[in-house]
PLY file of the C-alpha trace (Angstrom):
ply
format ascii 1.0
element vertex 183
property float x
property float y
property float z
element edge 182
property int vertex1
property int vertex2
end_header
-190.33 -63.11 156.87
-191.91 -65.60 159.23
-190.94 -64.88 162.78
-190.78 -68.08 164.58
-189.59 -69.39 167.88
-188.51 -73.00 167.33
-188.25 -75.07 170.34
-184.73 -76.31 171.05
-183.06 -74.73 167.98
-179.75 -76.04 166.94
-176.78 -73.70 167.51
-175.93 -72.08 164.20
-172.25 -73.12 164.35
-173.51 -76.68 164.87
-175.88 -76.58 161.89
-173.13 -75.30 159.63
-170.73 -77.90 160.79
-173.17 -80.92 160.65
-175.08 -79.99 157.46
-172.38 -78.33 155.37
-173.48 -75.98 152.53
-176.88 -77.47 151.72
-179.13 -77.21 154.86
-180.99 -73.86 155.27
-181.92 -72.40 158.69
-185.29 -71.09 159.80
-184.85 -67.46 158.97
-186.31 -64.60 161.01
-185.47 -60.90 161.47
-185.91 -58.17 163.88
-184.97 -54.56 164.13
-181.56 -53.86 165.71
-181.74 -53.14 169.37
-179.48 -53.19 172.48
-180.16 -56.92 172.95
-178.16 -57.54 169.65
-175.33 -55.25 170.47
-172.74 -57.76 171.47
-173.35 -60.14 168.56
-173.47 -57.37 166.06
-170.19 -55.79 167.38
-168.51 -59.22 167.12
-169.69 -59.41 163.46
-167.69 -56.29 162.70
-164.42 -57.92 164.08
-164.37 -59.98 160.90
-162.11 -58.29 158.43
-164.60 -58.85 155.50
-168.00 -58.03 157.25
-168.57 -55.19 154.77
-171.90 -53.88 155.99
-171.95 -50.30 154.95
-168.19 -49.99 155.45
-165.02 -50.90 153.57
-163.05 -51.24 156.81
-165.29 -53.09 159.33
-162.45 -54.40 161.68
-160.88 -51.06 162.09
-164.04 -49.10 163.23
-164.55 -47.99 166.75
-167.73 -49.03 168.56
-169.39 -45.57 168.04
-168.76 -45.66 164.38
-170.18 -49.21 164.03
-173.32 -48.13 165.94
-173.74 -45.14 163.60
-173.86 -47.59 160.68
-176.89 -49.32 162.28
-179.57 -46.88 161.14
-183.22 -47.32 161.91
-183.58 -49.42 158.82
-181.14 -52.15 159.98
-182.54 -55.56 160.69
-180.71 -58.33 162.48
-180.92 -61.46 160.35
-181.40 -64.57 162.53
-180.80 -68.24 161.63
-182.48 -70.53 164.17
-182.99 -67.56 166.46
-179.35 -66.61 166.50
-177.93 -63.28 164.89
-175.88 -64.24 161.70
-176.07 -61.08 159.73
-177.62 -57.75 159.01
-179.72 -56.16 156.22
-181.31 -52.86 155.38
-183.69 -51.80 152.62
-183.64 -48.23 151.42
-185.78 -46.23 148.89
-183.83 -45.25 145.84
-185.28 -42.29 144.23
-188.90 -41.22 144.92
-191.06 -43.01 147.34
-193.64 -44.09 144.88
-190.99 -45.35 142.42
-190.70 -48.78 144.02
-187.02 -48.92 143.65
-184.89 -50.03 146.54
-181.35 -50.77 147.54
-180.53 -53.67 149.67
-177.46 -53.87 152.01
-176.97 -57.41 153.15
-174.13 -59.14 154.96
-173.71 -62.47 156.80
-170.99 -63.49 159.04
-167.93 -65.44 157.75
-168.99 -68.84 158.88
-172.34 -68.62 156.83
-171.95 -70.96 153.81
-173.00 -69.62 150.32
-176.38 -71.45 150.38
-177.27 -69.43 153.49
-176.51 -66.29 151.71
-178.76 -67.33 148.78
-181.53 -68.34 151.16
-181.23 -65.27 153.16
-181.39 -63.09 150.04
-184.54 -65.10 148.74
-186.27 -64.71 152.09
-185.59 -60.94 152.29
-186.80 -60.39 148.74
-189.90 -62.71 149.41
-190.82 -60.67 152.58
-190.22 -57.23 150.97
-192.30 -58.13 147.99
-195.04 -59.43 150.35
-195.27 -56.01 152.09
-194.74 -53.63 149.15
-194.48 -53.40 145.50
-190.93 -53.77 144.22
-190.01 -52.72 140.63
-186.21 -52.63 141.07
-183.95 -54.01 143.83
-180.27 -53.00 143.58
-177.36 -54.33 145.54
-173.76 -52.84 145.48
-170.70 -54.77 146.23
-167.16 -53.45 146.49
-164.66 -54.61 143.95
-162.25 -55.80 146.62
-165.06 -57.91 148.37
-164.27 -61.26 146.55
-166.70 -63.40 148.66
-169.57 -60.85 148.29
-168.95 -60.63 144.53
-169.04 -64.48 144.05
-172.25 -64.88 146.17
-173.92 -61.93 144.62
-173.12 -63.14 141.10
-174.63 -66.52 142.23
-178.02 -64.84 142.83
-178.88 -64.48 139.15
-179.00 -60.66 139.31
-178.01 -58.36 136.29
-174.51 -57.13 136.66
-174.95 -53.34 135.70
-171.43 -51.99 135.91
-168.98 -50.38 138.19
-168.91 -46.98 139.74
-165.03 -46.56 139.94
-162.90 -45.02 142.69
-165.61 -44.54 145.35
-164.08 -46.53 148.20
-160.61 -46.72 149.76
-159.63 -50.09 151.11
-156.11 -50.98 152.42
-154.72 -47.84 150.89
-156.05 -48.30 147.39
-159.10 -46.98 145.48
-161.84 -49.27 144.36
-165.24 -49.11 142.88
-168.65 -50.58 143.67
-170.17 -53.20 141.43
-173.91 -52.66 140.89
-176.38 -55.52 140.61
-180.19 -55.48 140.15
-183.28 -57.36 139.58
-186.30 -55.83 137.92
-190.03 -56.87 138.15
-192.91 -55.65 136.03
-194.83 -52.93 137.77
-198.24 -53.96 139.19
-200.09 -51.01 137.56
0 1
1 2
2 3
3 4
4 5
5 6
6 7
7 8
8 9
9 10
10 11
11 12
12 13
13 14
14 15
15 16
16 17
17 18
18 19
19 20
20 21
21 22
22 23
23 24
24 25
25 26
26 27
27 28
28 29
29 30
30 31
31 32
32 33
33 34
34 35
35 36
36 37
37 38
38 39
39 40
40 41
41 42
42 43
43 44
44 45
45 46
46 47
47 48
48 49
49 50
50 51
51 52
52 53
53 54
54 55
55 56
56 57
57 58
58 59
59 60
60 61
61 62
62 63
63 64
64 65
65 66
66 67
67 68
68 69
69 70
70 71
71 72
72 73
73 74
74 75
75 76
76 77
77 78
78 79
79 80
80 81
81 82
82 83
83 84
84 85
85 86
86 87
87 88
88 89
89 90
90 91
91 92
92 93
93 94
94 95
95 96
96 97
97 98
98 99
99 100
100 101
101 102
102 103
103 104
104 105
105 106
106 107
107 108
108 109
109 110
110 111
111 112
112 113
113 114
114 115
115 116
116 117
117 118
118 119
119 120
120 121
121 122
122 123
123 124
124 125
125 126
126 127
127 128
128 129
129 130
130 131
131 132
132 133
133 134
134 135
135 136
136 137
137 138
138 139
139 140
140 141
141 142
142 143
143 144
144 145
145 146
146 147
147 148
148 149
149 150
150 151
151 152
152 153
153 154
154 155
155 156
156 157
157 158
158 159
159 160
160 161
161 162
162 163
163 164
164 165
165 166
166 167
167 168
168 169
169 170
170 171
171 172
172 173
173 174
174 175
175 176
176 177
177 178
178 179
179 180
180 181
181 182
């Protein structure tokens, strides 16, 4: 990702309102730190901010902070926090298989999700070889499923009964993209 400091960036809310679903922001990211605490905690007040949890708006602060492991990055649009992502190894370190957790706040239009995904993938592949990138989305997460399906990933199937949401059991839908190994 390109880390930029634009002069006089438009406010994210203004950018969404004025440009609708088509304009993409200048993306950047940084490791989560205390300076992001207030903005990140605010994201978890949204009932469908499913970043590593099926019940975001019911979690106490200490539980939310526990979800933000060392691999969590704050996704910035025009320099303002708009989401979170993390990339984890799946399997052996040399296998080049990763799982991506990605969530943007509720005001982010679908085009921003697609743009953020593309930038995260581009930046990740710039730094390391990626053979397989997987995402999982809960069956109850209608917005997450619609956006993930629009990314052109392969829908692999559902691991059933692995999450409880509003008193019911749901599964996770697995998606992936595979690249030819470099060697």
